[in-house]
VEXDREN-2710 file (C-alpha; in Angstrom, 1 decimal):
% VEXDREN-2710
k/r/px/py/pz
1/MET/-9.3/61.0/-35.2
2/ALA/-6.5/58.4/-35.5
3/SER/-6.1/58.4/-31.7
4/SER/-9.9/57.9/-31.2
5/LEU/-9.9/55.1/-33.8
6/ARG/-6.9/53.4/-32.2
7/THR/-8.8/53.4/-28.8
8/ASN/-11.9/52.0/-30.4
9/LEU/-10.1/49.3/-32.3
10/GLN/-8.2/48.1/-29.2
11/SER/-11.4/48.1/-27.0
12/PRO/-13.1/44.6/-26.5
13/SER/-16.5/46.4/-26.8
14/PHE/-15.8/47.9/-30.2
15/PRO/-18.9/47.4/-32.4
16/ILE/-17.5/45.0/-34.9
17/ALA/-20.7/44.7/-37.0
18/SER/-20.6/48.4/-37.8
19/CYS/-17.1/48.1/-39.4
20/PHE/-17.9/45.4/-41.9
21/VAL/-19.4/45.4/-45.3
22/PRO/-21.3/42.3/-46.6
23/PRO/-19.0/39.6/-47.9
24/SER/-18.3/39.2/-51.5
25/SER/-16.1/36.9/-53.7
26/SER/-13.4/39.5/-53.5
27/HIS/-11.3/40.3/-50.4
28/THR/-13.5/42.1/-47.8
29/SER/-11.9/44.4/-45.3
30/PRO/-13.3/46.3/-42.3
31/SER/-14.8/49.7/-43.2
32/VAL/-14.6/52.7/-40.9
33/PRO/-16.2/56.0/-42.0
34/GLY/-13.6/58.6/-43.1
35/ILE/-10.7/56.1/-43.3
36/SER/-9.8/54.0/-46.3
37/SER/-9.3/50.2/-46.0
38/SER/-5.6/50.5/-47.2
39/SER/-5.0/53.1/-44.5
40/LEU/-6.4/50.8/-41.8
41/TYR/-4.1/48.0/-43.0
42/THR/-1.1/50.3/-42.9
43/ARG/-1.8/51.8/-39.5
44/PHE/-3.3/48.8/-37.7
45/PRO/-2.4/45.6/-39.6
46/ALA/-2.6/43.2/-36.7
47/ARG/-5.9/44.5/-35.4
48/VAL/-7.4/44.6/-38.9
49/LEU/-6.6/41.0/-39.5
50/GLN/-8.1/40.1/-36.2
51/LEU/-11.3/41.9/-37.1
52/GLU/-11.4/40.1/-40.5
53/TRP/-11.1/36.8/-38.8
54/ARG/-13.9/37.6/-36.4
55/MET/-16.1/38.7/-39.3
56/LYS/-15.5/35.4/-41.2
57/ARG/-16.1/33.3/-38.2
58/LYS/-19.4/35.1/-37.6
59/ILE/-20.6/34.8/-41.2
60/ILE/-19.8/31.1/-41.8
61/GLY/-20.6/30.0/-38.2
62/LEU/-17.1/28.8/-37.0
63/PRO/-17.2/27.7/-33.4
64/ASN/-15.1/29.6/-30.8
65/MET/-11.7/28.0/-30.5
66/VAL/-10.1/27.6/-27.1
67/GLN/-6.3/27.5/-27.2
68/LYS/-5.0/24.6/-25.2
69/PRO/-1.5/24.6/-23.5
70/PHE/1.1/22.7/-25.4
71/VAL/2.7/20.1/-23.2
72/VAL/5.8/18.1/-24.2
73/VAL/5.8/14.6/-22.6
74/ARG/9.0/12.5/-22.9
75/GLY/8.2/8.8/-23.2
76/ALA/10.3/6.1/-21.7
77/THR/12.9/4.7/-24.0
78/THR/13.4/1.0/-24.6
79/GLU/16.6/1.2/-22.5
80/ASP/14.7/2.9/-19.6
81/VAL/12.1/0.1/-19.6
82/GLU/14.7/-2.7/-19.8
83/GLU/16.6/-1.1/-16.9
84/GLU/13.5/-0.9/-14.8
85/LYS/12.7/-4.6/-15.5
86/ALA/16.2/-5.6/-14.7
87/LEU/16.1/-3.7/-11.4
88/ILE/12.9/-5.4/-10.3
89/GLU/14.2/-8.9/-11.0
90/GLU/17.6/-8.1/-9.4
91/ASP/15.8/-6.8/-6.3
92/ALA/13.6/-9.9/-6.1
93/LEU/16.6/-12.3/-6.5
94/GLU/18.6/-10.5/-3.8
95/ARG/15.7/-10.6/-1.3
96/MET/15.0/-14.2/-2.0
97/GLU/18.7/-15.1/-1.5
98/LYS/18.6/-13.3/1.8
99/THR/15.5/-15.1/2.8
100/LEU/17.1/-18.5/2.0
101/GLU/20.2/-17.5/4.1
102/SER/17.9/-16.5/7.0
103/VAL/16.2/-19.9/6.8
104/LYS/19.6/-21.7/6.9
105/ASN/20.6/-19.7/10.0
106/ASN/17.4/-20.4/11.8
107/PHE/17.7/-24.1/11.1
108/ASN/21.3/-24.0/12.5
109/THR/20.0/-22.7/15.8
110/VAL/17.8/-25.8/16.3
111/ARG/20.0/-28.4/18.0
112/THR/20.2/-32.0/16.7
113/GLY/22.0/-33.7/19.6
114/ARG/25.4/-32.5/18.4
115/ALA/27.2/-29.4/19.8
116/SER/27.4/-26.5/17.4
117/PRO/28.2/-22.8/18.1
118/ALA/25.3/-21.9/15.7
119/LEU/22.9/-23.1/18.5
120/LEU/23.5/-19.7/20.2
121/ASP/23.2/-17.5/17.1
122/ARG/19.8/-16.1/18.1
123/VAL/20.6/-15.5/21.8
124/GLU/20.6/-11.8/22.7
125/VAL/22.1/-10.5/25.9
126/GLU/21.2/-7.3/27.7
127/TYR/24.6/-5.5/27.7
128/TYR/24.8/-2.0/29.3
129/GLY/21.1/-1.4/28.7
130/SER/21.0/-2.6/25.0
131/PRO/20.3/-6.0/23.5
132/VAL/23.3/-7.4/21.6
133/SER/24.2/-10.7/20.0
134/LEU/25.9/-13.1/22.4
135/LYS/28.6/-13.8/19.8
136/SER/29.5/-10.0/19.7
137/ILE/30.5/-10.1/23.4
138/ALA/31.8/-13.6/23.8
139/GLN/33.6/-16.4/22.0
140/VAL/31.7/-19.7/21.5
141/SER/33.6/-22.9/20.9
142/THR/33.0/-26.7/20.9
143/PRO/35.6/-28.5/23.1
144/ASP/33.9/-31.8/22.1
145/GLY/30.9/-33.1/20.3
146/SER/28.6/-32.8/23.3
147/SER/29.4/-29.4/24.9
148/LEU/29.8/-25.7/24.2
149/LEU/32.1/-23.3/25.9
150/VAL/31.3/-19.6/26.2
151/GLN/34.1/-17.2/27.0
152/PRO/33.0/-13.5/27.5
153/PHE/35.3/-10.7/26.4
154/ASP/34.2/-8.8/29.5
155/LYS/33.8/-11.0/32.6
156/SER/31.3/-8.5/34.0
157/SER/28.8/-9.7/31.4
158/LEU/29.0/-13.3/32.5
159/SER/25.9/-13.2/34.6
160/SER/23.9/-11.5/31.9
161/ILE/25.0/-14.1/29.4
162/GLU/23.9/-16.9/31.7
163/LYS/20.5/-15.3/32.2
164/ALA/20.0/-14.8/28.5
165/ILE/20.8/-18.4/27.7
166/SER/18.5/-19.6/30.4
167/LYS/15.6/-17.5/29.0
168/SER/16.2/-18.5/25.4
169/ASP/14.5/-21.4/23.5
170/VAL/17.8/-23.4/23.0
171/GLY/16.7/-25.8/25.9
172/LEU/20.1/-25.9/27.5
173/THR/21.2/-25.2/31.1
174/PRO/24.2/-23.0/31.5
175/ASN/27.0/-23.8/34.0
176/ASN/28.8/-20.7/35.2
177/ASP/32.1/-21.3/37.0
178/GLY/32.9/-17.5/37.4
179/ASN/35.2/-17.4/34.3
180/VAL/33.3/-19.2/31.5
181/ILE/30.0/-20.8/30.8
182/ARG/29.7/-24.5/29.8
183/LEU/26.7/-26.0/28.1
184/PHE/26.2/-29.7/27.9
185/ILE/24.2/-31.1/25.0
186/PRO/22.0/-33.9/26.2
187/PRO/20.7/-36.6/23.9
188/LEU/17.3/-35.7/22.4
189/THR/14.3/-37.5/23.7
190/ALA/11.6/-38.7/21.3
191/GLU/9.3/-36.0/22.6
192/ARG/11.9/-33.2/22.2
193/ARG/12.6/-34.4/18.6
194/LYS/8.9/-34.0/17.8
195/GLU/8.9/-30.5/19.2
196/LEU/11.9/-29.5/17.3
197/LEU/10.5/-31.0/14.1
198/LYS/7.4/-28.8/14.5
199/MET/9.6/-25.8/15.1
200/VAL/11.7/-26.5/11.9
201/ALA/8.5/-27.0/9.8
202/LYS/7.2/-23.7/11.0
203/LEU/10.5/-21.9/10.1
204/SER/10.4/-23.6/6.7
205/GLU/6.8/-22.4/6.0
206/GLU/7.7/-18.9/7.1
207/GLY/10.6/-18.9/4.7
208/LYS/8.4/-20.0/1.8
209/VAL/5.7/-17.4/2.6
210/ALA/8.4/-14.7/2.6
211/ILE/9.6/-15.8/-0.8
212/ARG/6.1/-15.8/-2.3
213/ASN/5.6/-12.3/-0.9
214/ILE/8.7/-11.2/-2.7
215/ARG/7.2/-12.6/-6.0
216/ARG/4.0/-10.7/-5.3
217/ASP/5.9/-7.4/-4.9
218/ALA/7.8/-8.0/-8.1
219/ILE/4.5/-8.6/-10.1
220/LYS/3.0/-5.5/-8.6
221/ALA/6.0/-3.6/-9.9
222/TYR/5.5/-5.0/-13.4
223/GLU/1.8/-4.1/-13.3
224/LYS/2.7/-0.6/-12.3
225/LEU/4.9/-0.3/-15.5
226/GLU/1.9/-1.6/-17.5
227/LYS/-0.3/1.2/-16.0
228/GLU/2.4/3.7/-17.0
229/LYS/2.2/2.3/-20.6
230/LYS/5.8/1.1/-20.4
231/LEU/4.9/-2.6/-20.7
232/SER/2.2/-4.4/-22.6
233/GLU/-0.2/-6.9/-21.0
234/ASP/1.7/-9.7/-22.8
235/ASN/5.0/-8.4/-21.4
236/VAL/3.6/-8.5/-17.9
237/LYS/2.3/-12.1/-18.4
238/ASP/5.7/-13.2/-19.6
239/LEU/7.6/-11.5/-16.8
240/SER/5.2/-12.8/-14.2
241/ALA/5.7/-16.4/-15.5
242/SER/9.4/-16.0/-15.3
243/MET/9.2/-14.6/-11.8
244/GLN/7.0/-17.6/-10.8
245/LYS/9.7/-20.0/-12.0
246/ILE/12.3/-18.2/-9.9
247/THR/10.0/-18.4/-6.9
248/ASP/9.4/-22.1/-7.4
249/ASP/13.2/-22.7/-7.5
250/TYR/13.7/-20.9/-4.2
251/VAL/10.8/-22.6/-2.6
252/LYS/12.3/-26.0/-3.6
253/LYS/15.6/-24.8/-2.0
254/VAL/13.8/-24.1/1.3
255/GLU/12.1/-27.5/1.1
256/ALA/15.5/-29.2/0.5
257/LEU/16.9/-27.5/3.6
258/PHE/13.9/-28.6/5.6
259/LYS/14.3/-32.2/4.5
260/GLN/18.0/-32.2/5.5
261/LYS/17.2/-30.7/8.9
262/GLU/14.4/-33.2/9.4
263/LYS/16.7/-36.0/8.6
264/ASP/19.3/-34.7/11.2
265/LEU/16.7/-34.4/13.9
266/SER/15.3/-37.9/13.2
267/THR/18.8/-39.5/13.5
268/VAL/19.3/-41.0/16.9
END
């Protein structure tokens, strides 16, 4: 009898209604013919309590309850958020500084009528099948204010260097004597000055666009933190305003470089 009851009690299809008596003000327990309530509690305490709960839910109309998984989510600490903000600003500053340096180097490659080794900074030479910087395979010096001297470390590269200079946009004609290459810097004509001024203006604008793009990336990173609930809308506005000030400062630095180069090109 006990074995049969145990099987019935554990079965999902067990007829619960037949095991209950009408509710009263006193404690109501499941009723099974031939077995006392106390005996049921003693032998099947967990199952009896489950049956009691099902009975009460049915009588008072409690809705079925679905157990949801318990998930522990660790929120970002203040230190985490501050570190992320600092990294975003640090990255933006570093990239803007590199952009400014690149603008300086590009300006230096534009000749102003005076000899400077920087004029050949952007010249690349085909060396053993790979493009390399001219300065990595030769020494460039200025014997005087109107000429450049190129001395290759490997004389077999002399013709390749001559070819690369001729194809570049430096506007100089190389003179190869079999040992070194000499470049004479002619005075700038009015027409050539205008061309170089346009080139410098273009390089300046490219630098400013690059700096503004860095600002855009930083603001997107701040907005991402806002979506992740790590920053408030006001935080993002303040940080964006601060990033705009930094951007304006670097744009002014590019403009100052441009004005100086423009002055150099305009000086006869």
